[in-house]
C-alpha positions in Angstrom: -13.4 -17.8 23.4 -16.5 -18.7 25.4 -16.9 -15.1 26.7 -16.5 -13.7 23.2 -19.1 -16.2 21.9 -21.6 -15.1 24.6 -20.9 -11.4 23.9 -21.2 -11.8 20.1 -24.3 -14.1 20.0 -26.1 -12.7 23.1 -28.9 -15.2 23.7 -28.5 -18.5 21.8 -32.2 -19.1 22.2 -32.7 -16.5 19.4 -31.4 -18.9 16.9 -33.8 -21.8 16.1 -31.2 -24.1 14.7 -27.5 -24.4 14.0 -27.9 -23.2 10.4 -29.2 -19.9 11.6 -26.3 -19.4 14.0 -23.8 -20.3 11.2 -25.6 -17.9 8.9 -25.4 -15.1 11.5 -21.7 -15.8 11.6 -21.3 -15.6 7.9 -20.3 -19.3 7.6 -23.1 -20.2 5.1 -22.5 -19.1 1.5 -25.3 -17.2 -0.2 -26.1 -17.3 -4.0 -25.1 -14.4 -6.3 -26.9 -15.6 -9.4 -27.6 -13.6 -12.4 -29.6 -14.6 -15.4 -28.5 -18.1 -16.5 -25.6 -18.2 -14.0 -26.4 -20.5 -11.1 -24.3 -21.9 -8.2 -22.3 -18.7 -7.9 -21.9 -18.6 -4.1 -20.1 -16.0 -1.9 -19.9 -14.8 1.6 -22.9 -12.8 2.7 -22.7 -9.1 3.1 -24.6 -8.9 6.4 -23.2 -11.0 9.2 -21.6 -10.6 12.6 -17.9 -10.1 12.2 -17.4 -10.8 15.9 -19.2 -14.1 15.8 -17.3 -15.1 12.6 -14.0 -14.3 14.3 -14.9 -16.5 17.3 -15.7 -19.6 15.2 -12.8 -18.9 12.8 -10.2 -18.7 15.6 -11.8 -21.7 17.3 -11.4 -23.7 14.1 -7.9 -22.4 13.6 -6.8 -23.4 17.1 -8.6 -26.8 16.9 -7.0 -27.8 13.6 -3.5 -27.5 15.0 -3.8 -30.4 17.5 -4.3 -34.1 16.7 -7.8 -35.3 16.8 -11.1 -35.3 14.8 -10.9 -31.6 14.0 -7.5 -31.9 12.4 -8.6 -35.1 10.6 -11.6 -33.1 9.2 -9.4 -30.2 8.1 -7.0 -32.6 6.4 -9.9 -34.3 4.7 -11.1 -31.0 3.3 -7.5 -30.1 2.2 -7.3 -33.5 0.4 -10.6 -32.7 -1.4 -8.8 -29.7 -3.0 -10.0 -26.9 -0.6 -7.6 -24.1 0.2 -6.5 -23.4 3.7 -9.2 -20.7 4.4 -11.9 -22.8 2.8 -11.0 -25.8 4.9 -11.0 -23.7 8.0 -14.4 -22.2 7.2 -15.8 -25.7 6.7 -14.3 -26.8 10.0 -15.8 -23.7 11.7 -19.2 -24.6 10.3 -18.8 -28.1 11.6 -17.9 -26.8 15.0 -21.0 -24.7 15.0 -23.1 -27.8 14.4 -21.4 -29.7 17.2 -21.7 -26.8 19.6 -25.4 -26.5 18.8 -26.0 -30.2 19.4 -24.1 -30.1 22.8 -26.2 -27.1 23.9 -29.4 -28.7 22.7 -28.8 -32.0 24.5 -27.2 -30.3 27.5 -24.2 -32.6 27.7 -20.4 -32.2 27.7 -18.2 -32.9 24.7 -16.7 -36.4 24.4 -14.5 -37.8 21.7 -16.7 -40.9 21.3 -20.1 -40.3 19.8 -23.1 -41.0 22.1 -24.7 -44.4 22.0 -28.1 -44.6 20.4 -30.7 -46.3 22.5 -32.7 -48.9 20.6 -36.4 -48.0 20.1 -38.7 -50.6 21.6 -41.3 -51.8 19.1 -44.8 -52.6 20.2 -46.9 -55.1 18.3 
């Protein structure tokens, strides 16, 4: 999956934030509003099918095993989302986590990182 991600995304420096990467993968809904109708969201017409496939398969494999990914998937299912909708939500979450790991240059750990207290000066 890593090789497919690199092949599909090329240089990740070309994406300024995780939202742009998710948008390129077609994981961010876009409005299709007309007249008074608002909030009509759908999948964008222009996105990288290869990149979407990488994140979709990643989310599909991750939700099968016990852990935080499966818990998130089950939470979305409990909120009334269908299987594919919950998988896309999980894929978007995995994009955000991947982006944070690459930004901070650190490996994935189940426990969230500890925040260092900010020293106040008087």
